Backbone as CSV, one residue per row, in Angstrom:
resi,resn,N_x,N_y,N_z,CA_x,CA_y,CA_z,C_x,C_y,C_z
1,MET,82.551,121.847,19.562,81.870,120.606,19.779,80.433,120.926,20.187
2,ARG,79.516,120.268,19.537,78.104,120.540,19.763,77.477,119.387,20.555
3,ARG,76.704,119.705,21.569,76.051,118.684,22.393,74.590,118.608,22.025
4,CYS,74.047,117.372,22.062,72.619,117.170,21.788,71.870,117.233,23.104
5,ALA,70.695,117.781,23.048,69.864,117.839,24.250,69.302,116.452,24.534
6,PRO,69.288,116.002,25.805,68.734,114.678,26.115,67.227,114.660,25.868
7,ALA,66.720,113.479,25.520,65.281,113.320,25.288,64.558,113.458,26.613
8,PRO,63.358,114.026,26.599,62.589,114.129,27.833,62.338,112.739,28.434
9,ALA,62.281,112.665,29.754,62.147,111.384,30.458,60.830,110.689,30.153
10,ASN,59.781,111.430,29.822,58.486,110.790,29.598,58.214,110.482,28.134
11,SER,59.181,110.687,27.253,58.946,110.371,25.849,59.470,108.983,25.538
12,PRO,58.707,108.185,24.765,59.174,106.841,24.424,60.345,106.922,23.457
13,THR,61.267,105.994,23.604,62.399,105.953,22.695,62.068,105.018,21.549
14,GLN,62.575,105.317,20.403,62.337,104.503,19.218,63.354,103.364,19.174
15,ALA,62.892,102.154,18.837,63.786,101.024,18.680,64.510,101.157,17.360
16,PRO,65.793,100.844,17.318,66.515,100.898,16.060,65.892,99.940,15.046
17,ALA,66.074,100.223,13.772,65.504,99.389,12.712,66.085,97.986,12.772
18,GLY,65.235,96.998,12.525,65.677,95.611,12.481,65.612,94.901,13.821
19,ILE,65.211,95.580,14.890,65.095,94.949,16.203,63.615,94.788,16.524
20,SER,63.230,93.572,16.959,61.833,93.300,17.298,61.702,93.101,18.803
21,PRO,60.470,93.225,19.327,60.291,93.012,20.763,60.631,91.577,21.159
22,ALA,60.985,91.386,22.427,61.347,90.058,22.925,60.153,89.129,22.883
23,GLU,60.405,87.872,22.619,59.368,86.859,22.597,59.689,85.826,23.667
24,PRO,58.636,85.124,24.187,58.892,84.110,25.208,59.805,83.012,24.681
25,ALA,60.682,82.536,25.542,61.572,81.447,25.166,60.771,80.167,25.016
26,VAL,61.221,79.306,24.138,60.537,78.041,23.904,60.879,77.092,25.044
27,ALA,59.851,76.459,25.632,60.059,75.519,26.728,60.699,74.248,26.198
28,ILE,61.180,73.395,27.122,61.846,72.152,26.735,60.921,71.264,25.921
29,ASP,59.633,71.247,26.277,58.689,70.409,25.546,58.221,71.066,24.253
30,GLY,58.716,72.269,23.962,58.406,72.933,22.715,57.123,73.738,22.727
31,SER,56.489,73.899,23.888,55.210,74.597,23.928,55.348,76.105,23.825
32,GLY,56.472,76.659,24.241,56.683,78.099,24.164,55.872,78.887,25.173
33,ALA,55.334,78.221,26.199,54.529,78.895,27.217,55.439,79.709,28.125
34,PRO,55.042,80.924,28.460,55.875,81.736,29.348,55.842,81.193,30.771
35,LYS,56.941,81.378,31.497,57.008,80.950,32.891,56.203,81.910,33.747
36,VAL,55.570,81.371,34.794,54.787,82.204,35.697,55.691,82.904,36.700
37,VAL,56.641,82.171,37.275,57.580,82.752,38.235,58.989,82.364,37.829
38,ALA,59.935,83.111,38.333,61.331,82.813,38.046,61.759,81.548,38.766
39,GLU,62.746,80.881,38.235,63.233,79.650,38.848,63.805,79.953,40.223
40,GLY,63.446,79.147,41.207,63.944,79.332,42.559,63.096,80.250,43.412
41,VAL,62.077,80.865,42.842,61.210,81.749,43.606,60.033,80.944,44.133
42,LEU,59.764,81.056,45.419,58.661,80.317,46.008,57.340,80.896,45.529
43,SER,56.446,80.031,45.077,55.175,80.516,44.545,54.034,80.372,45.545
44,SER,54.285,79.769,46.689,53.227,79.640,47.691,53.666,80.317,48.985
45,VAL,52.729,80.558,49.841,53.017,81.203,51.112,53.583,80.159,52.067
46,ARG,54.730,80.446,52.649,55.346,79.524,53.587,54.794,79.771,54.979
47,PRO,54.729,78.740,55.819,54.258,78.941,57.192,55.234,79.798,57.979
48,ASP,54.709,80.494,58.945,55.521,81.361,59.788,56.405,80.493,60.681
49,PRO,57.745,80.609,60.588,58.612,79.753,61.392,58.516,80.053,62.882
50,ARG,57.974,81.200,63.252,57.838,81.555,64.664,56.506,81.102,65.237
51,ALA,55.665,80.458,64.422,54.354,80.031,64.885,54.505,78.936,65.944
52,ASP,53.658,78.954,66.940,53.693,77.982,68.024,52.854,76.776,67.627
53,ASP,53.496,75.612,67.488,52.763,74.408,67.110,52.369,73.566,68.315
54,GLY,52.637,74.041,69.525,52.202,73.350,70.730,53.200,72.343,71.280
55,ARG,54.260,72.032,70.550,55.231,71.056,71.040,56.178,71.710,72.029
56,ARG,56.539,70.977,73.065,57.465,71.455,74.092,58.429,70.325,74.445
57,PRO,59.698,70.636,74.722,60.600,69.588,75.203,60.188,69.172,76.607
58,VAL,60.145,67.881,76.844,59.682,67.371,78.130,60.769,66.556,78.827
59,ALA,61.469,65.698,78.113,62.484,64.840,78.725,63.793,64.967,77.956
60,TRP,64.901,65.108,78.693,66.204,65.254,78.082,67.140,64.202,78.631
61,LEU,68.051,63.765,77.790,69.096,62.834,78.199,70.407,63.366,77.633
62,HIS,71.341,63.736,78.509,72.636,64.254,78.086,73.688,63.211,78.406
63,ILE,74.372,62.730,77.364,75.393,61.696,77.515,76.749,62.312,77.190
64,ASN,77.702,62.144,78.095,79.056,62.633,77.889,79.975,61.425,77.910
65,ALA,80.451,61.018,76.727,81.356,59.880,76.608,82.593,60.344,75.834
66,PRO,83.541,60.977,76.520,84.659,61.626,75.842,85.677,60.707,75.177
67,GLY,85.821,59.467,75.578,86.784,58.578,74.925,87.424,57.614,75.908
68,ARG,88.488,56.984,75.462,89.162,55.981,76.285,89.845,56.607,77.489
69,GLY,89.737,55.922,78.601,90.412,56.359,79.807,89.707,57.477,80.564
70,VAL,88.550,57.924,80.092,87.814,58.990,80.751,86.441,58.440,81.138
71,THR,85.977,58.788,82.321,84.710,58.272,82.832,83.527,58.906,82.116
72,PRO,82.645,58.083,81.508,81.437,58.637,80.887,80.433,59.065,81.956
73,SER,79.585,60.022,81.608,78.547,60.454,82.540,77.255,60.699,81.779
74,VAL,76.136,60.579,82.500,74.799,60.741,81.909,73.951,61.559,82.870
75,ARG,73.116,62.440,82.313,72.163,63.189,83.120,70.799,63.074,82.464
76,SER,69.788,62.777,83.263,68.421,62.611,82.787,67.531,63.643,83.457
77,TRP,66.849,64.481,82.636,65.919,65.492,83.150,64.541,65.228,82.581
78,CYS,63.527,65.628,83.322,62.150,65.533,82.836,61.352,66.684,83.427
79,ALA,60.302,67.094,82.732,59.448,68.187,83.198,58.683,67.808,84.458
80,CYS,58.583,66.529,84.768,57.863,66.097,85.969,58.686,66.301,87.239
81,GLY,59.967,66.695,87.100,60.807,66.935,88.262,61.975,65.976,88.368
82,ARG,62.057,65.021,87.512,63.149,64.048,87.518,64.449,64.747,87.141
83,ASP,65.511,64.509,87.918,66.833,65.056,87.630,67.849,64.087,88.219
84,LEU,68.343,63.153,87.403,69.261,62.117,87.856,70.589,62.228,87.133
85,PHE,71.666,61.825,87.817,73.009,61.864,87.260,73.696,60.547,87.573
86,ALA,74.480,60.049,86.623,75.265,58.836,86.839,76.621,58.991,86.174
87,ALA,77.658,58.469,86.842,79.011,58.488,86.290,79.545,57.069,86.296
88,GLY,80.331,56.742,85.286,80.861,55.388,85.144,80.053,54.629,84.106
89,GLN,80.715,53.707,83.412,80.064,53.023,82.294,78.850,52.211,82.725
90,THR,78.953,51.432,83.783,77.841,50.591,84.220,76.650,51.435,84.659
91,ARG,76.904,52.441,85.488,75.820,53.301,85.976,75.225,54.145,84.847
92,ALA,76.063,54.605,83.916,75.569,55.401,82.794,74.627,54.577,81.920
93,LEU,75.011,53.345,81.612,74.149,52.474,80.805,72.832,52.177,81.525
94,ALA,72.904,51.992,82.849,71.687,51.738,83.624,70.765,52.967,83.600
95,LEU,71.324,54.178,83.704,70.498,55.380,83.680,69.890,55.613,82.294
96,ILE,70.614,55.282,81.234,70.051,55.403,79.883,68.841,54.495,79.736
97,ALA,68.941,53.257,80.207,67.812,52.323,80.152,66.661,52.821,81.028
98,ASP,66.972,53.362,82.211,65.942,53.884,83.102,65.248,55.105,82.484
99,HIS,65.992,55.948,81.783,65.412,57.115,81.114,64.420,56.681,80.037
100,GLU,64.783,55.660,79.265,63.873,55.142,78.236,62.593,54.604,78.866
101,GLN,62.716,53.893,79.981,61.548,53.362,80.684,60.695,54.507,81.249
102,HIS,61.339,55.523,81.787,60.624,56.671,82.349,59.804,57.376,81.272
103,ARG,60.350,57.494,80.065,59.620,58.156,78.978,58.341,57.408,78.622
104,LEU,58.308,56.111,78.829,57.089,55.330,78.557,56.032,55.533,79.635
105,LEU,56.464,55.808,80.875,55.536,55.871,82.001,55.241,57.278,82.517
106,CYS,56.002,58.281,82.123,55.858,59.635,82.674,54.517,60.266,82.291
107,PRO,53.767,60.800,83.271,52.479,61.427,82.971,52.625,62.739,82.189
108,GLN,53.784,63.385,82.231,54.004,64.599,81.445,54.093,64.288,79.954
109,ILE,54.645,63.129,79.616,54.798,62.734,78.220,53.571,61.980,77.729
110,ASN,53.036,61.094,78.560,51.884,60.261,78.196,50.742,60.505,79.181
111,PRO,49.928,61.544,78.978,48.849,61.832,79.914,47.850,60.692,80.045
112,ALA,47.699,59.850,79.041,46.751,58.735,79.110,47.205,57.685,80.111
113,GLN,48.489,57.628,80.419,49.029,56.651,81.367,48.694,57.013,82.814
114,GLU,48.258,58.238,83.052,48.063,58.732,84.413,47.070,57.897,85.205
115,GLY,45.988,57.472,84.603,44.964,56.719,85.319,45.250,55.227,85.410
116,LYS,46.174,54.714,84.609,46.462,53.284,84.601,47.415,52.936,85.732
117,ALA,47.328,51.696,86.184,48.254,51.204,87.205,49.602,50.957,86.556
118,ALA,50.644,51.409,87.206,51.990,51.251,86.636,52.522,49.877,86.899
């Protein structure tokens, strides 16, 4: 059995007879223009997700309403130092309304409100 020596790595290989080089696929509109990027590849630079945009959480409202027969509870926190807790449906609803009102008047959230009379 006789073995052929492999072609050198830097020599071009000949295309078999009857085969032509690839041509761009025809677009849906028939223009035949080649695509610039592959489908699904982002063509623009995306913003850095770790970049700091200056936003900070200031006021939080945690509501725990587990279901029937269990006492609901609410906790309201704010960067200004507010930390309130309420248990029971009536008190929880009152604290939710108070939290909404606090967000309108808090100087940490609305610095322009600081000089106005409350």
